[in-house]
C-alpha positions in Angstrom: -14.6 7.2 17.3 -16.5 6.9 14.1 -15.4 8.8 11.0 -17.8 11.3 9.5 -19.6 9.6 6.6 -19.1 12.5 4.2 -15.3 13.0 4.9 -13.2 12.9 1.7 -11.3 9.6 1.2 -7.8 9.2 -0.2 -7.5 5.9 -2.0 -3.8 4.7 -2.0 -3.6 1.9 -4.5 -0.4 0.0 -4.1 1.3 -3.4 -4.0 3.7 -4.5 -1.3 6.2 -5.8 -3.9 6.2 -2.5 -5.8 9.5 -0.5 -5.4 8.0 2.9 -6.2 5.2 2.1 -3.7 7.9 1.6 -1.1 8.9 5.2 -1.9 5.3 6.5 -1.8 4.1 4.8 1.4 5.9 7.2 3.7 4.3 10.1 1.8 0.8 8.6 2.3 1.6 7.9 5.9 2.5 11.5 6.4 -0.7 12.6 4.7 -2.7 10.5 7.1 -1.1 12.4 10.0 -1.1 15.9 8.4 -4.6 15.8 7.0 -6.2 14.0 10.0 -9.7 15.2 10.5 -10.0 16.4 6.9 -9.9 13.1 5.1 -9.6 9.4 5.7 -6.9 7.3 4.0 -7.7 3.8 2.6 -5.0 1.5 1.3 -6.1 -0.8 -1.5 -4.0 -3.8 -2.7 -3.6 -4.1 -6.5 -2.2 -7.5 -6.9 0.8 -6.7 -9.1 2.4 -10.2 -8.9 -0.2 -12.9 -9.1 -1.1 -16.0 -11.1 1.4 -16.7 -13.9 3.5 -13.7 -12.8 4.4 -15.4 -9.6 8.0 -16.7 -9.8 11.6 -16.4 -8.6 13.0 -12.9 -8.1 15.9 -13.7 -10.4 13.4 -13.3 -13.3 12.9 -9.6 -12.5 16.1 -8.8 -10.7 17.8 -6.9 -13.6 14.8 -4.5 -13.7 14.5 -4.2 -9.9 18.2 -3.7 -9.3 18.3 -1.1 -12.1 15.4 0.9 -10.6 16.6 0.8 -6.9 19.2 3.6 -7.2 16.7 6.0 -8.8 14.0 5.2 -6.2 16.5 5.7 -3.3 17.6 9.1 -4.8 14.1 10.4 -5.7 12.1 9.0 -2.8 14.7 9.0 0.0 14.2 5.3 1.0 16.8 2.6 1.4 17.0 -0.8 -0.1 18.8 -2.9 2.5 21.8 -5.2 2.1 19.6 -8.2 3.1 17.1 -7.5 0.2 20.0 -7.0 -2.3 21.4 -10.4 -1.2 17.9 -11.9 -1.6 17.8 -10.6 -5.2 21.3 -11.7 -6.1 20.7 -15.2 -4.7 17.6 -15.3 -6.9 15.4 -18.2 -5.7 13.0 -16.1 -3.5 9.4 -16.4 -4.9 7.7 -13.1 -5.5 4.0 -13.3 -4.8 1.7 -10.4 -3.9 -1.0 -12.5 -2.4 0.5 -13.3 1.1 1.4 -9.7 2.0 -1.9 -8.4 0.6 -3.8 -11.0 2.6 -1.9 -9.8 5.7 -3.1 -6.2 4.9 -6.7 -7.5 4.6 -6.5 -9.0 8.1 -4.9 -6.0 9.5 -7.6 -3.8 8.2 -10.2 -6.0 9.8 -8.8 -5.9 13.4 -6.8 -2.6 13.6 -8.8 -0.3 15.9 -6.5 2.8 15.3 -6.7 3.3 11.5 -3.0 2.5 11.0 -3.3 0.8 7.6 -1.0 3.2 5.8 1.7 2.6 8.5 1.2 -1.2 8.3 1.5 -1.0 4.5 4.9 0.8 4.9 6.0 -1.7 7.6 5.3 -4.6 5.2 7.5 -3.0 2.6 10.3 -2.2 5.1 10.2 -5.9 6.2 10.9 -6.9 2.5 12.9 -4.1 0.9 14.9 -3.0 3.9 15.3 -6.2 6.0 14.9 -8.9 3.3 12.3 -10.8 5.2 10.2 -13.6 3.7 6.7 -12.2 2.9 5.6 -15.8 2.0 6.1 -16.9 5.7 3.1 -16.2 8.0 5.4 -15.7 11.0 6.7 -12.5 9.4 3.2 -11.0 9.8 2.8 -12.3 13.3 5.8 -10.2 14.4 4.4 -7.1 12.6 1.0 -7.6 14.2 2.7 -7.7 17.6 4.6 -4.5 16.8 1.3 -2.8 16.1 -0.3 -4.0 19.3 -2.7 -6.4 17.7 -3.9 -9.8 19.0 -1.4 -12.1 17.3 -3.4 -15.3 17.8 -6.5 -13.6 16.2 -4.3 -12.3 13.4 -2.9 -15.7 12.7 -6.3 -17.3 12.8 -7.8 -14.9 10.3 -4.8 -15.1 8.0 -5.3 -18.8 7.5 -9.0 -18.5 6.6 -10.0 -19.1 3.0 -12.3 -16.1 3.3 -9.2 -13.9 3.7 -7.7 -15.1 0.4 -11.1 -14.6 -1.3 -11.6 -11.1 0.0 -8.1 -10.2 -1.1 -8.8 -11.4 -4.6 -12.0 -9.5 -4.7 -10.0 -6.4 -3.9 -7.6 -7.1 -6.7 -10.6 -7.3 -9.0 -12.2 -4.1 -7.7 -8.9 -2.2 -8.3 -8.7 -3.6 -11.9 -12.3 -2.5 -12.4 -11.4 1.1 -11.4 -9.0 1.0 -14.4 -5.7 1.5 -12.5 -2.8 1.0 -14.9 0.1 1.0 -12.5 1.2 1.3 -8.9 1.2 3.5 -6.9 -1.9 5.4 -7.9 -3.7 7.8 -5.6 -7.2 9.0 -6.0 -9.2 11.4 -3.9 -12.9 10.4 -3.6 -15.4 13.1 -2.5 -18.9 11.8 -2.6 -19.4 10.3 -6.0 -16.5 12.2 -7.6 -13.0 10.9 -8.0 -9.9 13.1 -8.5 -6.7 11.6 -9.7 -3.9 13.0 -7.5 -0.9 11.0 -8.8 0.2 8.2 -11.0 3.5 7.0 -9.6 5.6 8.6 -6.9 5.2 12.2 -5.9 7.2 14.0 -3.1 5.1 15.1 -0.1 5.1 18.8 -0.7 3.9 18.4 -4.3 1.4 15.8 -3.3 -0.1 17.9 -0.5 -0.4 20.8 -2.9 -2.3 18.5 -5.4 -4.5 17.3 -2.6 -5.4 20.9 -1.5 -6.3 21.8 -5.1 -8.5 18.7 -5.5 -10.2 19.5 -2.2 -10.8 23.0 -3.3 -12.1 21.9 -6.7 -14.5 19.4 -5.0 -15.7 22.1 -2.7 -16.4 24.5 -5.5 -18.2 21.8 -7.6 -20.2 20.9 -4.5 -21.3 24.6 -4.0 -22.3 24.9 -7.7 -24.3 21.6 -7.5 -26.0 22.9 -4.3 
């Protein structure tokens, strides 16, 4: 069923390797369910760890491990033992491109608008289960879990066009002027309303969304 073209759109700008995004993804997933029919939800990849920033997790482990306890407490998510071991061992290469490419492919072939759920599943694979996001087989399992054609997913993931599209998305996010992840913006027509920079619990987030929708409606009436 086609979405109404004038439905407000929530832009969730995230990165699969971002710990606070791991906390925020369940909130966005719930918004997609609770606000169904009132808005669409689009997940955009920001490309947090690319180019010269790609490297072994040991380089950032002091920062990551220091933040995990706060994220778990505030956002009610769990960093699994397998991920902690990955960080302590230290050689795992952090690179945002492979999981963001998987999200690009998922968006192309998912018929059910489950992108927010897939984004969360990517992060659970990494932060909870300690899985290798640089291995295409990780995404084949996830694609199967979401009922997608695994062979088609695998074929598209290997295409150079997929990498190119993903990098274009990184550039588009940078052009918006996003300073950090997660960032959530409500887009209504040509107007954008910043909902949150960083993590926000669901109740506060839903309240901010309602206020932005109300403001957009009032501004639309005045313009009319």
